[in-house]
N, CA, C and O atoms as a GROMACS GRO file, in nm:
protein
  260
    1MET      N    1   0.128  -0.085  -0.004
    1MET     CA    2   0.009  -0.008   0.006
    1MET      C    3   0.076   0.126   0.020
    1MET      O    4   0.124   0.160   0.128
    2PRO      N    5   0.080   0.205  -0.092
    2PRO     CA    6   0.149   0.324  -0.103
    2PRO      C    7   0.140   0.404   0.044
    2PRO      O    8   0.237   0.403   0.119
    3CYS      N    9   0.038   0.461   0.074
    3CYS     CA   10   0.000   0.543   0.176
    3CYS      C   11  -0.093   0.501   0.270
    3CYS      O   12  -0.209   0.482   0.233
    4TRP      N   13  -0.060   0.483   0.395
    4TRP     CA   14  -0.182   0.458   0.457
    4TRP      C   15  -0.284   0.573   0.474
    4TRP      O   16  -0.405   0.567   0.449
    5GLU      N   17  -0.221   0.670   0.518
    5GLU     CA   18  -0.312   0.785   0.534
    5GLU      C   19  -0.404   0.827   0.427
    5GLU      O   20  -0.513   0.878   0.454
    6LEU      N   21  -0.365   0.809   0.312
    6LEU     CA   22  -0.468   0.786   0.203
    6LEU      C   23  -0.547   0.700   0.196
    6LEU      O   24  -0.659   0.732   0.156
    7PHE      N   25  -0.527   0.590   0.224
    7PHE     CA   26  -0.600   0.481   0.234
    7PHE      C   27  -0.711   0.500   0.317
    7PHE      O   28  -0.826   0.485   0.277
    8ASP      N   29  -0.677   0.540   0.449
    8ASP     CA   30  -0.755   0.545   0.552
    8ASP      C   31  -0.860   0.689   0.503
    8ASP      O   32  -0.978   0.684   0.538
    9ASN      N   33  -0.830   0.767   0.452
    9ASN     CA   34  -0.881   0.876   0.428
    9ASN      C   35  -1.041   0.815   0.279
    9ASN      O   36  -1.138   0.886   0.256
   10GLN      N   37  -1.021   0.702   0.223
   10GLN     CA   38  -1.117   0.662   0.146
   10GLN      C   39  -1.249   0.619   0.197
   10GLN      O   40  -1.245   0.576   0.312
   11SER      N   41  -1.383   0.619   0.130
   11SER     CA   42  -1.483   0.553   0.182
   11SER      C   43  -1.480   0.422   0.244
   11SER      O   44  -1.431   0.334   0.173
   12ALA      N   45  -1.516   0.391   0.347
   12ALA     CA   46  -1.557   0.258   0.366
   12ALA      C   47  -1.612   0.143   0.282
   12ALA      O   48  -1.586   0.027   0.311
   13ASP      N   49  -1.695   0.180   0.168
   13ASP     CA   50  -1.707   0.080   0.056
   13ASP      C   51  -1.585   0.056  -0.005
   13ASP      O   52  -1.555  -0.060  -0.033
   14TYR      N   53  -1.498   0.162  -0.033
   14TYR     CA   54  -1.364   0.128  -0.121
   14TYR      C   55  -1.271   0.036  -0.028
   14TYR      O   56  -1.212  -0.058  -0.080
   15LYS      N   57  -1.260   0.058   0.086
   15LYS     CA   58  -1.194  -0.017   0.183
   15LYS      C   59  -1.214  -0.150   0.197
   15LYS      O   60  -1.131  -0.239   0.215
   16GLU      N   61  -1.362  -0.155   0.185
   16GLU     CA   62  -1.397  -0.308   0.204
   16GLU      C   63  -1.387  -0.354   0.066
   16GLU      O   64  -1.373  -0.476   0.062
   17SER      N   65  -1.389  -0.294  -0.055
   17SER     CA   66  -1.348  -0.372  -0.189
   17SER      C   67  -1.196  -0.411  -0.174
   17SER      O   68  -1.159  -0.520  -0.218
   18ILE      N   69  -1.108  -0.329  -0.113
   18ILE     CA   70  -0.957  -0.385  -0.140
   18ILE      C   71  -0.941  -0.474  -0.005
   18ILE      O   72  -0.850  -0.554  -0.025
   19PHE      N   73  -0.996  -0.489   0.127
   19PHE     CA   74  -0.983  -0.566   0.191
   19PHE      C   75  -1.113  -0.602   0.257
   19PHE      O   76  -1.165  -0.542   0.351
   20PRO      N   77  -1.167  -0.732   0.183
   20PRO     CA   78  -1.328  -0.783   0.198
   20PRO      C   79  -1.294  -0.826   0.338
   20PRO      O   80  -1.184  -0.870   0.372
   21LYS      N   81  -1.437  -0.802   0.444
   21LYS     CA   82  -1.407  -0.873   0.602
   21LYS      C   83  -1.404  -1.032   0.589
   21LYS      O   84  -1.343  -1.106   0.667
   22SER      N   85  -1.478  -1.074   0.480
   22SER     CA   86  -1.509  -1.223   0.454
   22SER      C   87  -1.351  -1.297   0.390
   22SER      O   88  -1.346  -1.416   0.355
   23THR      N   89  -1.244  -1.213   0.383
   23THR     CA   90  -1.097  -1.273   0.313
   23THR      C   91  -1.022  -1.255   0.404
   23THR      O   92  -1.020  -1.145   0.458
   24PRO      N   93  -0.936  -1.360   0.449
   24PRO     CA   94  -0.812  -1.343   0.554
   24PRO      C   95  -0.697  -1.265   0.446
   24PRO      O   96  -0.671  -1.288   0.328
   25VAL      N   97  -0.637  -1.158   0.549
   25VAL     CA   98  -0.580  -1.073   0.465
   25VAL      C   99  -0.415  -1.085   0.545
   25VAL      O  100  -0.401  -1.062   0.665
   26LEU      N  101  -0.298  -1.126   0.451
   26LEU     CA  102  -0.175  -1.153   0.528
   26LEU      C  103  -0.093  -1.023   0.462
   26LEU      O  104  -0.103  -0.967   0.353
   27ALA      N  105  -0.017  -1.004   0.566
   27ALA     CA  106   0.051  -0.882   0.526
   27ALA      C  107   0.216  -0.893   0.502
   27ALA      O  108   0.259  -0.929   0.612
   28MET      N  109   0.312  -0.882   0.423
   28MET     CA  110   0.474  -0.932   0.424
   28MET      C  111   0.528  -0.787   0.406
   28MET      O  112   0.514  -0.696   0.324
   29GLU      N  113   0.590  -0.806   0.510
   29GLU     CA  114   0.726  -0.631   0.478
   29GLU      C  115   0.823  -0.673   0.524
   29GLU      O  116   0.844  -0.738   0.627
   30ALA      N  117   0.915  -0.621   0.413
   30ALA     CA  118   1.057  -0.650   0.441
   30ALA      C  119   1.132  -0.533   0.499
   30ALA      O  120   1.255  -0.535   0.492
   31LEU      N  121   1.058  -0.414   0.566
   31LEU     CA  122   1.180  -0.357   0.636
   31LEU      C  123   1.084  -0.354   0.762
   31LEU      O  124   1.120  -0.427   0.854
   32ALA      N  125   0.957  -0.273   0.784
   32ALA     CA  126   0.904  -0.238   0.922
   32ALA      C  127   0.749  -0.293   0.900
   32ALA      O  128   0.663  -0.236   0.833
   33ALA      N  129   0.735  -0.415   0.973
   33ALA     CA  130   0.579  -0.485   0.982
   33ALA      C  131   0.503  -0.384   1.083
   33ALA      O  132   0.383  -0.405   1.100
   34GLU      N  133   0.547  -0.304   1.134
   34GLU     CA  134   0.446  -0.237   1.236
   34GLU      C  135   0.367  -0.141   1.129
   34GLU      O  136   0.405  -0.099   1.020
   35GLY      N  137   0.230  -0.118   1.209
   35GLY     CA  138   0.155  -0.060   1.126
   35GLY      C  139   0.043  -0.152   1.053
   35GLY      O  140  -0.074  -0.117   1.043
   36TRP      N  141   0.096  -0.273   1.004
   36TRP     CA  142   0.002  -0.336   0.924
   36TRP      C  143  -0.113  -0.430   1.002
   36TRP      O  144  -0.207  -0.488   0.949
   37CYS      N  145  -0.075  -0.427   1.142
   37CYS     CA  146  -0.183  -0.505   1.193
   37CYS      C  147  -0.349  -0.434   1.195
   37CYS      O  148  -0.462  -0.479   1.218
   38LYS      N  149  -0.300  -0.318   1.164
   38LYS     CA  150  -0.447  -0.233   1.115
   38LYS      C  151  -0.554  -0.305   1.036
   38LYS      O  152  -0.672  -0.326   1.062
   39TYR      N  153  -0.467  -0.342   0.917
   39TYR     CA  154  -0.519  -0.401   0.790
   39TYR      C  155  -0.515  -0.533   0.761
   39TYR      O  156  -0.566  -0.586   0.662
   40ALA      N  157  -0.450  -0.588   0.853
   40ALA     CA  158  -0.443  -0.736   0.790
   40ALA      C  159  -0.446  -0.836   0.930
   40ALA      O  160  -0.399  -0.794   1.036
   41HIS      N  161  -0.507  -0.979   0.919
   41HIS     CA  162  -0.502  -1.071   0.992
   41HIS      C  163  -0.380  -1.111   1.069
   41HIS      O  164  -0.363  -1.127   1.190
   42SER      N  165  -0.295  -1.122   0.960
   42SER     CA  166  -0.164  -1.120   1.024
   42SER      C  167  -0.050  -1.088   0.958
   42SER      O  168  -0.066  -1.117   0.839
   43VAL      N  169   0.045  -1.047   0.977
   43VAL     CA  170   0.197  -1.017   0.971
   43VAL      C  171   0.295  -1.056   0.944
   43VAL      O  172   0.338  -1.109   1.047
   44ILE      N  173   0.386  -1.069   0.845
   44ILE     CA  174   0.493  -1.150   0.850
   44ILE      C  175   0.613  -1.038   0.821
   44ILE      O  176   0.617  -1.009   0.702
   45GLY      N  177   0.700  -0.977   0.892
   45GLY     CA  178   0.785  -0.878   0.874
   45GLY      C  179   0.939  -0.916   0.918
   45GLY      O  180   0.941  -0.997   1.010
   46MET      N  181   1.056  -0.879   0.875
   46MET     CA  182   1.177  -0.879   0.923
   46MET      C  183   1.189  -0.794   1.061
   46MET      O  184   1.125  -0.693   1.092
   47ARG      N  185   1.281  -0.857   1.130
   47ARG     CA  186   1.315  -0.769   1.273
   47ARG      C  187   1.467  -0.761   1.265
   47ARG      O  188   1.538  -0.707   1.350
   48SER      N  189   1.512  -0.822   1.150
   48SER     CA  190   1.674  -0.796   1.142
   48SER      C  191   1.736  -0.787   1.012
   48SER      O  192   1.828  -0.850   0.961
   49PHE      N  193   1.652  -0.681   0.967
   49PHE     CA  194   1.704  -0.616   0.863
   49PHE      C  195   1.862  -0.564   0.817
   49PHE      O  196   1.915  -0.469   0.876
   50GLY      N  197   1.915  -0.622   0.727
   50GLY     CA  198   2.037  -0.587   0.740
   50GLY      C  199   2.173  -0.670   0.776
   50GLY      O  200   2.284  -0.679   0.722
   51ALA      N  201   2.110  -0.732   0.900
   51ALA     CA  202   2.213  -0.853   0.974
   51ALA      C  203   2.276  -0.937   0.858
   51ALA      O  204   2.355  -1.025   0.893
   52SER      N  205   2.256  -0.923   0.747
   52SER     CA  206   2.333  -1.023   0.700
   52SER      C  207   2.485  -0.955   0.617
   52SER      O  208   2.592  -0.998   0.573
   53GLY      N  209   2.424  -0.844   0.628
   53GLY     CA  210   2.566  -0.751   0.557
   53GLY      C  211   2.626  -0.762   0.426
   53GLY      O  212   2.557  -0.838   0.359
   54ALA      N  213   2.708  -0.728   0.373
   54ALA     CA  214   2.775  -0.726   0.266
   54ALA      C  215   2.865  -0.868   0.249
   54ALA      O  216   2.945  -0.903   0.335
   55ARG      N  217   2.842  -0.939   0.134
   55ARG     CA  218   2.897  -1.088   0.126
   55ARG      C  219   3.033  -1.026   0.100
   55ARG      O  220   3.050  -0.912   0.057
   56PRO      N  221   3.141  -1.126   0.134
   56PRO     CA  222   3.271  -1.111   0.107
   56PRO      C  223   3.299  -1.116  -0.019
   56PRO      O  224   3.222  -1.152  -0.107
   57PRO      N  225   3.442  -1.068  -0.038
   57PRO     CA  226   3.476  -1.045  -0.196
   57PRO      C  227   3.496  -1.188  -0.244
   57PRO      O  228   3.535  -1.281  -0.172
   58ARG      N  229   3.464  -1.197  -0.379
   58ARG     CA  230   3.482  -1.316  -0.427
   58ARG      C  231   3.646  -1.326  -0.460
   58ARG      O  232   3.706  -1.220  -0.462
   59PRO      N  233   3.713  -1.437  -0.484
   59PRO     CA  234   3.848  -1.449  -0.536
   59PRO      C  235   3.836  -1.434  -0.657
   59PRO      O  236   3.731  -1.444  -0.721
   60LYS      N  237   3.976  -1.399  -0.711
   60LYS     CA  238   3.965  -1.348  -0.836
   60LYS      C  239   4.038  -1.484  -0.928
   60LYS      O  240   4.117  -1.560  -0.873
   61ARG      N  241   3.998  -1.501  -1.070
   61ARG     CA  242   3.971  -1.604  -1.108
   61ARG      C  243   4.100  -1.584  -1.176
   61ARG      O  244   4.148  -1.471  -1.191
   62PRO      N  245   4.173  -1.718  -1.229
   62PRO     CA  246   4.308  -1.671  -1.309
   62PRO      C  247   4.267  -1.630  -1.461
   62PRO      O  248   4.161  -1.674  -1.506
   63SER      N  249   4.326  -1.573  -1.514
   63SER     CA  250   4.311  -1.548  -1.654
   63SER      C  251   4.350  -1.646  -1.726
   63SER      O  252   4.446  -1.721  -1.711
   64LEU      N  253   4.236  -1.642  -1.840
   64LEU     CA  254   4.242  -1.765  -1.982
   64LEU      C  255   4.343  -1.712  -2.092
   64LEU      O  256   4.284  -1.715  -2.201
   65ARG      N  257   4.446  -1.675  -2.103
   65ARG     CA  258   4.491  -1.629  -2.200
   65ARG      C  259   4.571  -1.695  -2.274
   65ARG      O  260   4.617  -1.644  -2.376
   0.00000   0.00000   0.00000
């Protein structure tokens, strides 16, 4: 969802058409899962963003000359 504030300002009919009450909603967020609990029944999110860090440099390959 691009902007929660804009979505919240829409009519109840529009919001129901996006998130029908009869359909379970699962939110998956790569950065911050907080906030989705207002719209989704279940939320999956990363709590360790950036923990993997940069990969080590690859060894140089010998030249094929």
